[in-house]
C-alpha positions in Angstrom: 8.3 -22.3 6.6 7.9 -19.0 4.8 10.6 -17.5 2.5 12.5 -14.2 3.4 11.6 -13.0 0.2 7.8 -13.3 0.8 8.0 -12.0 4.6 10.1 -8.7 3.0 7.4 -8.3 0.7 5.0 -8.6 3.2 6.3 -6.6 5.7 7.9 -3.6 3.9 5.1 -1.4 4.6 5.6 -2.0 8.5 9.0 -0.4 8.4 10.7 -3.6 8.5 13.5 -2.4 6.1 16.2 -0.3 7.2 15.8 3.2 6.3 17.7 4.1 3.1 16.7 8.1 3.1 19.2 10.5 4.3 18.2 13.8 6.4 16.9 16.2 4.2 14.8 19.4 3.9 11.3 19.0 3.4 9.9 19.0 -0.1 8.9 22.1 -1.8 6.2 22.3 -2.6 5.0 19.7 -0.3 2.3 17.3 -1.1 -1.4 17.9 0.1 -1.7 14.5 1.0 0.5 11.3 2.4 -1.4 8.7 0.6 0.3 5.6 2.1 0.8 5.9 6.1 0.9 3.2 8.9 0.1 3.2 12.5 0.3 -0.2 14.8 -1.3 -1.1 18.1 0.3 -3.6 20.5 -1.6 -6.1 19.0 0.2 -6.1 15.8 3.5 -5.9 17.7 3.0 -9.1 19.9 1.8 -10.7 16.5 4.9 -10.0 14.8 6.9 -11.0 17.9 4.9 -14.1 17.8 6.2 -14.6 14.1 9.6 -13.9 15.1 9.7 -16.8 17.9 8.3 -18.9 15.1 10.9 -18.0 12.3 13.8 -16.2 13.9 15.9 -16.5 11.0 13.6 -14.7 9.0 14.2 -11.7 10.8 17.5 -11.6 10.7 19.0 -7.9 9.6 15.3 -6.4 9.7 15.0 -3.3 11.7 14.1 -3.2 15.1 11.6 -0.5 14.4 9.3 -3.1 12.9 8.1 -3.6 16.7 7.6 0.0 17.5 4.2 1.2 18.4 2.9 4.5 16.4 -0.2 6.6 17.2 -2.6 8.5 15.4 -0.8 11.3 17.1 2.8 10.3 16.1 1.3 10.2 12.6 0.0 14.1 12.7 3.1 15.1 13.9 5.2 13.7 11.3 2.6 15.4 8.7 3.2 18.6 10.5 6.6 18.5 10.1 6.6 18.0 6.5 4.1 20.6 6.0 1.2 18.0 4.8 -2.5 18.4 5.6 -3.7 14.6 5.2 -2.6 11.5 5.3 -4.0 7.8 4.6 -3.6 5.5 7.4 -3.7 2.1 6.1 -4.4 -0.6 8.9 -2.5 -3.8 8.9 -5.3 -5.5 10.5 -5.0 -8.3 7.9 -1.8 -9.4 9.4 -4.0 -11.4 11.6 -4.8 -13.4 8.6 -1.4 -14.2 7.9 -0.7 -18.0 8.5 2.9 -17.9 10.0 1.4 -18.3 13.6 -1.3 -20.6 14.1 -4.4 -19.0 16.1 -8.0 -19.7 16.6 -10.3 -18.1 13.8 -12.6 -16.6 16.2 -9.5 -15.0 17.9 -8.4 -13.8 14.5 -11.5 -12.1 13.8 -11.2 -10.3 17.1 -7.9 -8.7 16.5 -8.3 -7.7 12.9 -11.4 -6.1 14.1 -9.3 -4.4 17.3 -6.4 -3.4 14.9 -8.9 -1.4 12.5 -10.5 0.1 15.3 -7.5 1.5 16.4 -7.2 3.2 12.9 -10.2 4.3 12.6 -10.6 5.9 16.4 -7.2 8.0 15.3 -8.6 9.0 12.1 -11.8 10.0 14.1 -9.8 12.0 16.7 -7.8 13.9 13.9 -10.8 16.2 13.0 -10.4 15.5 9.6 -6.3 14.7 8.8 -6.2 11.7 9.1 -8.3 8.9 6.8 -8.6 5.3 7.9 -8.9 2.3 5.8 -9.6 -1.1 7.4 -7.1 -3.8 6.8 -8.9 -7.3 5.7 -7.5 -10.7 4.3 -10.4 -11.2 1.7 -10.0 -14.7 1.8 -10.6 -14.9 5.4 -13.7 -16.4 6.8 -14.7 -12.7 8.3 -13.7 -11.2 5.3 -17.4 -10.2 4.3 -18.5 -9.7 8.1 -15.5 -7.3 8.3 -16.5 -5.2 5.4 -20.3 -5.0 6.0 -19.5 -3.9 9.6 -17.0 -1.2 8.7 -19.3 0.1 6.0 -21.8 1.1 8.7 -19.2 2.8 11.0 -17.9 6.5 11.0 -14.5 7.3 10.4 -13.7 4.3 8.1 -13.0 5.6 4.7 -11.8 2.2 2.8 -10.3 -0.9 2.7 -6.6 -1.9 2.7 -5.9 -5.0 0.6 -2.7 -6.6 1.1 -2.6 -9.2 -1.4 0.9 -10.5 -0.8 0.2 -10.9 2.6 -2.8 -13.0 2.0 -1.2 -15.3 -0.3 -2.9 -14.4 -3.5 -1.7 -15.5 -6.6 -3.7 -14.4 -9.8 -3.3 -17.9 -11.3 -5.6 -19.6 -9.1 -9.1 -19.2 -10.5 -10.8 -20.0 -7.0 -8.8 -16.9 -5.3 -9.7 -14.8 -8.3 -13.2 -15.3 -7.9 -13.4 -14.7 -4.3 -11.4 -11.7 -4.7 -13.7 -10.5 -7.5 -16.7 -11.1 -5.0 -15.0 -9.3 -2.3 -14.5 -6.1 -4.7 -17.7 -6.3 -5.8 -19.4 -6.2 -2.3 -17.0 -3.3 -1.6 -18.6 -1.5 -4.4 -21.9 -2.4 -3.3 -20.7 -0.6 0.3 -18.9 2.2 -1.3 -15.8 1.4 0.5 -13.0 2.7 -1.5 -9.9 0.1 -2.0 -6.0 0.6 -1.6 -4.5 -2.5 -2.9 -0.9 -4.1 -2.7 -1.1 -6.9 -5.3 2.2 -8.2 -5.5 3.7 -10.9 -3.5 5.8 -14.1 -3.5 3.8 -15.7 -6.3 5.0 -15.5 -10.2 4.3 -12.0 -10.8 3.8 -9.5 -14.5 1.8 -8.6 -16.9 -0.2 -11.6 -17.8 -1.2 -11.9 -14.0 -2.0 -8.0 -13.5 -4.3 -8.5 -16.8 -6.1 -11.3 -14.9 -6.3 -9.0 -12.0 -7.8 -6.2 -14.3 -10.2 -8.2 -16.2 -11.5 -10.4 -13.3 -11.1 -8.3 -10.0 -10.7 -4.9 -10.6 -13.7 -5.2 -13.2 -16.1 -5.6 -10.3 -15.0 -2.0 -8.7 -17.5 -0.2 -11.3 -16.7 3.4 -10.3 -15.5 2.8 -7.2 -12.2 4.5 -6.3 -9.3 2.3 -6.4 -5.6 3.0 -5.5 -2.9 0.6 -6.2 0.0 0.6 -4.0 3.8 0.6 -4.7 3.3 2.0 -8.2 1.8 -1.7 -9.2 4.9 -3.6 -7.8 5.7 -4.1 -4.1 8.5 -1.5 -3.8 11.4 -0.6 -6.0 11.5 -1.1 -9.7 12.2 -4.0 -12.1 11.3 -5.6 -15.4 7.4 -7.1 -13.9 7.0 -3.6 -12.1 7.5 -1.8 -15.6 5.5 -4.6 -17.4 2.8 -4.0 -14.7 2.4 -0.2 -15.1 1.9 -0.9 -18.7 -1.1 -3.0 -18.4 -2.6 -0.4 -16.1 -2.0 2.1 -18.5 -3.4 0.1 -21.4 -6.4 -0.7 -19.1 -6.8 3.1 -18.4 -6.5 3.7 -22.1 -9.5 1.4 -23.1 -11.3 2.5 -20.3 -11.5 -0.9 -18.9 -14.0 -1.4 -16.3 -13.0 -0.4 -12.9 -10.7 2.1 -14.0 -12.7 5.3 -14.0 -11.4 6.2 -10.6 -8.0 4.1 -10.8 -4.7 5.9 -9.5 -1.5 4.3 -8.4 0.6 5.8 -5.3 4.4 5.6 -6.0 5.3 4.7 -2.1 9.0 3.6 -2.1 8.9 2.9 -5.5 11.7 5.8 -6.7 13.8 5.4 -3.2 13.9 1.8 -2.5 16.1 -0.9 -4.6 15.9 -4.4 -3.5 19.3 -5.2 -4.8 20.5 -3.5 -1.8 18.9 -5.8 0.8 21.6 -7.5 2.5 20.6 -10.9 1.6 19.6 -9.9 -2.1 20.6 -12.4 -4.7 23.0 -11.2 -7.6 21.0 -9.1 -9.9 21.2 -9.5 -13.7 19.6 -6.3 -14.5 22.1 -4.5 -16.5 20.2 -1.0 -15.9 21.1 1.5 -13.3 18.5 2.5 -10.9 18.4 5.8 -12.5 17.7 4.2 -15.7 14.8 2.3 -14.4 13.6 5.7 -12.7 13.4 7.3 -16.1 11.7 4.2 -17.5 9.0 4.1 -14.9 8.7 8.0 -15.1 8.2 7.7 -19.1 5.2 5.5 -18.2 3.7 7.8 -16.0 4.0 10.5 -18.3 2.1 8.3 -21.3 -0.6 7.5 -18.9 -1.1 10.8 -17.5 0.5 12.3 -14.2 -3.2 12.7 -12.9 -3.2 9.0 -12.7 -0.6 9.1 -9.7 -0.7 9.9 -6.0 2.3 10.8 -3.6 2.7 8.4 -0.5 5.6 7.8 1.7 4.9 4.4 3.4 5.7 6.4 6.5 7.6 4.7 8.7 9.3 2.2 6.5 12.1 4.7 4.8 12.0 7.4 7.0 9.9 10.4 8.0 7.6 12.0 5.4 9.5 15.1 5.9 12.6 13.7 4.8 11.1 11.1 2.3 9.4 13.8 0.2 12.4 15.7 -0.1 14.5 12.9 -1.1 11.2 11.8 -3.5 11.5 15.4 -5.0 15.1 15.2 -5.8 15.5 11.7 -7.4 12.6 11.9 -9.3 13.8 12.5 -12.9 10.7 15.3 -13.4 10.5 18.8 -13.9 9.5 21.1 -11.4 6.3 21.8 -12.8 5.2 17.9 -12.9 6.5 17.8 -9.1 3.9 20.6 -8.6 1.2 18.4 -10.5 2.1 15.5 -8.4 1.8 17.5 -5.3 -1.8 18.5 -5.9 -3.0 15.1 -6.9 -5.9 13.7 -4.7 -7.0 10.2 -4.8 -10.7 10.4 -5.8 -11.7 9.1 -2.3 -10.3 12.6 -0.7 -11.7 14.8 -3.4 -14.9 16.5 -1.7 -17.4 15.6 -4.4 -16.6 11.7 -3.3 -19.0 10.2 -0.5 -18.7 6.6 0.5 -22.3 6.3 2.2 
């Protein structure tokens, strides 16, 4: 059995959590790019339905939007409505490495490749507006083969690792070693990384520092984007501790941090305590207070290290999401304008991945 909390962490990015954002005008100014979006083919929808059949209770209360197929054209329409020029598609191909549904390894590899192709083809068809990151489970048998394949394919801008979905625990020395080798291979192939680190395993500064010292250090100058502001959505003390750990690493110019940024998708607008089955929280701080603490950490690190991202479609369309983000972020208009202009290094003209 897989726990519901683990599944929510793994599936949030797919739009599994009911939208909390309310209708609102689009942000002013609008971001130059949405650094965290998801489309989804029928293959993923079928995989999720198989998971639902295997563990039906875990899906209780989760939005049916989880099962909606989405195309590159859908993403472009959502961006256009928000006044945003560029979007980063993070493939969920790694879902075929999830153990909830037994599957022959060859079929897993075939479906991972197909889902990644679905995203890359959408990017190629967008004429420079969409950028595709292929999804790989770094612990799967086909991980390095998949990396090598996409390193030589047009339209693949990088790799998405969802380490929560992949069952990563920084306390597992074997997993740390395997992940470090994968990151080194990505660096050699010049394929930037977007990494969702936090999952069901215990999480905090000690484990984040293991990741920084043993895994991120293998990235060299490769652009690396940490998803969800260092956590897995929302703000709690472990997320704040992770933010401090990344800030300290950047300040000491730790290996792998030269082109490190954090996206703040689903950080300011998602409160896990409001989930239907959330346990009684012992958190004494209001969510506004947590936002203020997080933003203070952003300022200390430097706003240039943070990029805007919606996790579309998890909390609504980019237009509504970023309007709400502008409203709830405890920042000045000038600071918001800085964030809107920030681009991850892999979107900047000077970066080439070949």
